[in-house]
N, C-alpha and C positions, 0 to 999 in steps of 0.2 A: 207786210209779210210777217207771219207768226214764226217765231223760233222755238224749237223744242229742245230741251236739255236731254242729253244721253250720257251714260257712263260706259266707257270702253271695256270690253271683255278681253281684248288683245290689242296689240299694236296695229294701228291703221294710219297710214301716211305719217304725219308728224305727231300724232296722239299716241300716248302710251297707255298700257293696261291700267285701269283704275281712274284715269282722268275723266273729268266731266266737261263737256263742251256743248254749245248750242248750235243747232242747224235748222234750216228750213224744214217744215213738217214732212214734206215728201222725202227728203234725204234722210231724216231721222228715222222714218218708218222703214226705209230701205236698209239702213244699217242694222236696225233691230231684226228685220226679217232674215238677214244674212247671218245673224248671230255675232256680228262684230261688236254691237253695243246693246245696252239694255236701258230701261228707264232708271233714273237715279233713285237710290234707296231700295232697289229690289236686290234679291240675292244673286250672286254671280252663278253662272251655270256650272254644273259639276263637270270636271274634266274627265273624259274617258279615253281609254286607249283605242285608237283606230287601227284597222288592219294595215294601212299604208305606213304606219310608224314601226320602226324596228328598235327593239331594246338594245341598249349598249352591250349587253352580254352576248348578243348574236354577232356583234361586230368584232369582238376581241378574238385574236388569233390564239390557237392552242400553244402552250409553252412546253418546251422540252426541259429536262433537268438543267439547272444552271441558268435559267431565265432566257434561253435561246428560243426565238420564235420559230415555229415549224410551219413551213409552207409546203404543201404537196403531201408526201407520204408520211406516215407515222414514224416516230422515233424507233430506232433499232432495226430498220430495214435496209440499212446501207446508204440511205439518202439523207441521213440526219445532217445537221449543220456542221458538226465536228465529228468526223469518223476517225478511226484509229489510223495513225500514221499521217494525219493531215493537220497536225498542230493541235491535237486534242488536249495537250497539256497546257495550252494557253488559257488565260482567263477570258471570260466572256467580254466581248467588246474590244479586245486587244487587236492591233493590226497584225496581218499575217507576216511571217518571217520573210525576210528579203534574201535574194540570192538564188543560186541553183539548188535544186532538190537532188539529194544523193540517193 
C-alpha cells in the first residue's frame, strides 16, 4: 500500500492546520479534492470570506450612552434601558434599588 504525504489546510480529526501526515493514496486524493489538505511544499490556499460567515461587527449590539446595550427600540423613545424616574442616576451595572417605589 502506497502512502502519500499531505499537509492540512485546516483542522481535520486529530490533525491541525499545517501538520503533515501520510495516508493511503485514495484517502489523500479525497482530502485534497475536498480542500482539507494539499501536497506538502505547495502554497496554502487563500482564505476568502464566504456568504455563510458573519463578521463580528454584525453581531455586536448597538450601545446607548453610558455603555448600556440597547435591545429593541432606539434610545430616547421611552424604551431605553434607564428612563427618567427609573433609577437613571445609578451607574451602569448597578443593581436596582430595593424596596417600595414612592
